[in-house]
C-alpha positions as CSV (number, residue, x, y, z in Angstrom):
1,M,-8.4,-11.7,6.3
2,D,-5.5,-10.1,7.5
3,H,-4.4,-6.7,4.9
4,E,-1.7,-4.1,5.5
5,M,-0.9,-1.3,3.0
6,R,2.5,-1.3,0.7
7,A,4.1,1.4,-0.7
8,E,4.9,2.2,-4.3
9,Y,7.2,4.7,-5.0
10,A,7.3,8.0,-7.2
11,D,9.8,7.6,-9.9
12,G,13.2,6.3,-9.6
13,G,12.6,6.0,-5.6
14,S,13.8,3.2,-3.6
15,P,13.1,1.7,-0.1
16,R,16.5,1.5,0.4
17,E,16.7,5.9,0.3
18,P,15.6,7.3,3.6
19,D,13.5,10.0,2.1
20,A,12.4,8.0,-0.8
21,P,9.0,9.8,-2.4
22,V,6.1,7.7,-1.5
23,R,3.8,7.8,-4.8
24,I,0.9,5.9,-3.7
25,W,-0.2,3.5,-0.9
26,H,-1.8,0.2,-2.3
27,M,-3.7,-2.4,0.3
28,V,-2.2,-6.0,0.3
29,R,-3.4,-9.2,1.8
30,L,-0.8,-9.7,5.0
31,D,2.6,-10.1,4.2
32,G,2.0,-10.1,0.1
33,T,3.3,-8.0,-2.8
34,R,0.4,-8.0,-5.0
35,S,-1.5,-5.2,-4.4
36,M,-5.5,-5.4,-4.5
37,C,-5.4,-3.4,-7.5
38,G,-2.9,-6.3,-9.7
39,R,-0.1,-4.4,-9.4
40,E,3.1,-6.2,-8.1
41,L,5.0,-4.1,-5.0
42,R,8.7,-4.4,-4.0
43,P,9.2,-6.7,-1.2
44,D,11.2,-4.2,0.9
45,A,8.9,-1.6,0.5
46,A,7.0,0.8,3.2
47,V,4.5,-1.0,4.6
48,Q,1.8,0.2,7.6
49,S,-1.1,-1.4,9.4
50,A,-4.5,-1.2,7.6
51,D,-5.6,0.7,10.3
52,A,-4.2,3.6,8.9
53,W,-6.4,3.0,5.9
54,G,-8.8,6.5,5.4
55,T,-6.5,8.6,8.0
56,P,-4.0,11.4,6.4
57,A,-1.2,8.3,6.8
58,A,-2.7,7.2,4.3
59,E,-2.5,9.1,1.5
60,P,-2.0,9.3,-1.6
61,F,-4.3,6.1,-1.7
62,C,-4.8,3.7,-4.8
63,H,-8.8,4.1,-5.2
64,S,-9.2,0.6,-6.6
65,C,-7.6,-1.4,-3.3
66,G,-9.5,0.8,-1.2
67,A,-12.8,-0.5,-3.0
68,L,-11.7,-3.7,-3.2
69,Y,-10.9,-3.8,0.5
70,L,-14.2,-2.5,1.4
71,R,-15.7,-5.9,-0.1
72,E,-13.0,-8.1,2.3
73,V,-13.6,-6.3,5.6
74,P,-16.9,-5.8,7.8
């Protein structure tokens, strides 16, 4: 199964703002908007490749999504 990371923005933040602060990164199944921890994320939120997981680019990362992601990837 393919995955990608999707941003959850800090209070009041919007992906339409160029410097919107990312509150936390979540893992979603490819092209999805519901995170693995169950949070519904904006369809226009920033995304990153799952390859960035575990790197500074993915910080801060949702611990619940991380645990579930590890169960799905070899």
